[in-house]
C-alpha angles and dihedrals in degrees: 000000000000114000133193087258089065091049091048092050094051093043093046093232137111124276090245090055090053090048091051092049094048090050095048096245119171088223088086123065118245091245094053092042093051091050092050093047090050091052091047090054091045091054092043091238114190116194117236104250096208093051092045092053092051090058096037114129116206123192096176086224128121122201123219110198116200132179090214140005098205121112137042094270093071095051094057092040092054092044089057091050094047095051093052093045094048092047089058097044098263132123123220125221123188119219136186133177135040095278089065092060091083089072088080102051091039089053094231086144133037095229144342141236109207126209094144128115092200089075111082117216089239090057093051092048089051091053090046089053086058090057098258113151114232137177116197124204097175110048146024115253129167111217132119090235094050124075125190122221101175134177113239092245095162094054091048095050090046091052092049098047095040088053091056092047091048089054088059100252113159100181113056127175120202116204105200133204124250120298112273095026110138092206092051093047093049093048091049091053089058092046089054092053092050092046091052089058095044099062095164093060125093109225120198122185122210120187111235136174107221090255130108089247089060090056091049091053091048089052090055091057093045091050092050091051097040115131101136138008113299138184128227131201109196110196090225137022095243090066091042090055091049091048094049091048091054093046090051089065090064136061091259118100129218111241092023109049100008117031115200136192125178138186130240103038094234116190094255092064091065091065098044120112111248094029110248117244107227148152115268132205135148110268089183092054091047091057094042092050092049092055093043089056093046094050090050089053091050088052089050092246120148117257136183128212112269134209127204110222127222140208136200118249109201119214142176090257086084121056134164118287 
């Protein structure tokens, strides 16, 4: 059986350096660590489970890494995570920004839930190689130490756009999320499939940002181009709210002249007049499921990738063409 002595000999470093690299310590440079991990894979090194458990450091803390904290979605998501963590004797800390990334390699936390664009996929795969347990909510990665708990973005976007087409709308605007957003990219893939089947529909894409201000800017363009009733699919509710607010300042009416559907079913949409059509899913369940999966991984239990399903909530913001 290959030991860390064999890896140290081939790498030309000390046994302690190999140990640091295999355990993801920051005492070893990324270049040296990557070289040692590559040699370990080449030699088919398998860590001794008993020895590893003796040295195992547990913080009983889970890290949730978010690109942003704004918006109702994050509150419910984090509440779901917190309840699962607390029920199993763990605490949850919420992190944002590149400086917080060091909490993983320095083992200040036992595992991480990632919904953060500032992590590159290469960085996460490197941490997974070092035996860090990770659940991703914003990308697809294939690694035994990474589990995916993804929102069914494609199904949701298909439901929304097919609903507009079924209502007879022949001019449909799509207000996207920010560049690089996994959710936006997945939703746009589904929009493209629906648009390919609906050849008699004019599709117009407007770049948004998942904020109310992005919806307001989209509304300005739609108002300038308005010559007949049109439909709008905003890729999240925040933008849909901003768009509807701006339209309400004009003589045009939502559900009659401009037909709007959003995505996320945030609480505010239930009180809008007319009621916003949107895509619903349980944010609380999404967060809870992510932490359940992560804690199973930390306990060396087998997990499968999970998907959070969505439904269409019809509202008076969309009428027939």
